C-alpha positions as CSV (number, residue, x, y, z in Angstrom):
1,M,11.4,11.8,21.1
2,T,12.5,8.0,20.9
3,K,9.5,5.5,20.7
4,Q,10.0,4.1,24.1
5,A,9.3,7.8,25.5
6,I,6.5,8.6,23.4
7,I,5.3,5.1,24.9
8,E,5.7,5.8,27.8
9,R,3.7,9.2,27.3
10,T,0.6,7.7,25.6
11,I,0.3,5.0,28.7
12,E,0.3,7.8,31.2
13,A,-2.1,9.6,29.0
14,I,-4.1,6.4,29.1
15,N,-4.0,5.8,32.9
16,Q,-5.4,9.3,33.5
17,L,-8.6,8.4,31.1
18,P,-11.8,6.7,32.1
19,V,-12.2,3.0,30.6
20,D,-14.4,3.8,27.5
21,K,-12.2,6.6,26.4
22,A,-9.0,4.0,26.8
23,E,-10.9,1.3,24.7
24,E,-11.2,4.0,22.2
25,I,-7.2,4.7,22.1
26,S,-7.1,0.8,21.7
27,D,-9.4,0.5,19.1
28,F,-7.7,3.1,17.4
29,A,-3.9,1.7,17.7
30,D,-5.4,-1.3,16.3
31,S,-6.9,0.2,13.1
32,L,-3.4,2.1,12.5
33,R,-1.3,-1.3,13.3
34,K,-3.8,-3.1,10.5
35,R,-3.4,-0.3,8.5
36,H,0.1,-0.2,8.7
37,E,0.3,-4.5,7.8
38,E,-1.8,-3.9,5.1
39,Q,0.5,-1.4,3.3
40,Q,3.7,-3.2,4.1
41,L,1.9,-6.3,2.4
42,T,0.9,-4.1,-1.0
43,E,4.2,-2.7,-1.1
44,G,5.8,-6.6,-0.7
45,I,3.2,-7.8,-3.4
46,Q,4.5,-4.9,-5.5
47,T,8.1,-5.5,-5.2
48,L,7.3,-9.0,-6.0
49,I,5.3,-8.4,-9.3
50,E,8.3,-5.6,-10.2
51,N,11.2,-8.1,-9.6
52,G,9.6,-11.6,-10.5
53,G,9.4,-11.3,-14.1
54,A,5.8,-12.5,-15.0
55,F,4.7,-9.8,-17.1
56,E,8.4,-9.7,-19.0
57,F,6.6,-10.7,-22.1
58,L,4.5,-7.3,-22.5
59,Q,8.2,-5.3,-22.9
60,D,8.9,-7.8,-25.7
61,D,5.6,-7.4,-27.7
62,E,6.0,-7.3,-31.6
63,D,4.0,-5.0,-33.5
64,I,1.3,-7.4,-35.6
65,Y,0.0,-4.5,-37.9
66,S,1.3,-1.8,-39.2
67,V,0.0,1.2,-41.4
68,A,0.1,-0.7,-44.5
69,D,-2.4,-3.2,-43.3
70,L,-5.4,-0.2,-43.1
71,K,-7.9,-0.5,-45.4
72,E,-9.0,3.3,-44.5
73,V,-6.8,5.7,-42.8
74,Y,-8.7,8.2,-40.4
75,N,-7.5,11.6,-41.0
76,G,-9.6,13.4,-38.1
């Protein structure tokens, strides 16, 4: 089913409902749209972070301490 067919079917169903039920559908559609926009924004931010290189320094972190620096070894 195409998007246009879904829209037309939904409009037909809404036209047969009382006003209060049509408002509920409108509110639900708004909440779905907002959730979709937030998801798109979150995915965009994640992509920017992954490809931005701001945290590349964490991958090249050198080892400051070694086992030789330990004063006491725990053999738990």
